[in-house]
Structure formats: structure tokens, C-alpha cells
N, C-alpha and C positions, 0 to 999 in steps of 0.2 A: 818783654820781648815778644814780638808778634811772629807766629809761625803760620804762614798762609797755607802751606800744604796740609797741616793738621787742623786748620781752622781754630787755632787756639792763641791765647795770650798768656804769657808768663810774667808775673810781676814779682820783682825781687827788691828787697831793701838792704841787701848785703853791704853795699858800699856805705850807705848812711849809717847802718848799725855799727860797722867797723869804725867809722868816724866817731860815733857817740861813745863807743867803748874806749877808744884811745883818749878822747877828750876828758872822760871822767875816771881814767885810770882803771878800767875794768877789763883790759885785754887778757888778764890771767884768771878771770873769774870762772867758776865752774857752774855750768847750767844745771838747774834742778827744777822740778815742779814745785811750786810754792803756793799752790792754791789755798786761799783762806776759806775757812768754813763760812757759809752764809750767816750773816748776822754777827760776824766777829767783832768784838768790842775791844778797843784799846784803852788802857788805863795809864794813869800817871806813873804807876809802879813799873811799867814796861819801859819807861824812858831812862835817860842817863841817871846814873846813881851818885855821881860826885861832880865836882867842878871841872875836873880834868875831862870827863866824858862830855860835859856840856861844851867846853872849849873846843874839843875835837869835832863835835857835831856842827859847830858854827863854821868850820872850815870846809865842810862838804856841802856842795850845792844840791841837796836832795831834791828839792822841788823842781829845779831845772832839769836834772837827770830824768826824773819821772815824767815830766812834760815831754821831753824828747822821745822817750820810749812809748808814751801814750800816742804820740803823733804816728809812730810806726804802726801801732795797733789799729788806729782808726783810718789812716790815709788810704790803705788798700780798699777797705770797705767803701769809703766815699767814692773812690774811682768807679766802682761798679754802678753807683746810683746816679751819676751825673749824666 
């Protein structure tokens, strides 16, 4: 949103984020800081423990959800450099 009086531009991704949260069933999620330590290593032991957990994970489009959220993180920055 452009504010000519204040000589400012306000960028918001609220509508897109709401769409993404609804699409991936995250409307009731609780927001918290989840910063990973630099150099965080993931191991096989951190993954699903049994066949039921594996089957559950196959039904959730994790990579698609992460891609959508990464778009939000990078799109505003890209707008400033165009």
C-alpha cells in the first residue's frame, strides 16, 4: 500500500499467508520462534519411528508448504531490489 503523504510503501502478505494456512490446515497453529542453531544437523533418528508415522508423513505436503512460506520470506526482499 502506497502512502503518498508519508512517502512510504507498506507491503503485506496477510491475504497470501491466510490462504496458505487454510490450504495446509494450519489456521489453528500457534506461532513461536523456532530458530535453529547455526550448523544444526538432522539425523535419521529424528525421523519417523514406525510405519504409521511414515504413512502419516506421506499425506502431508511438507515441501510444498515450505516452498510457499519461503516465497513469502523472499518475495518482499526481491521487490526492493527490482
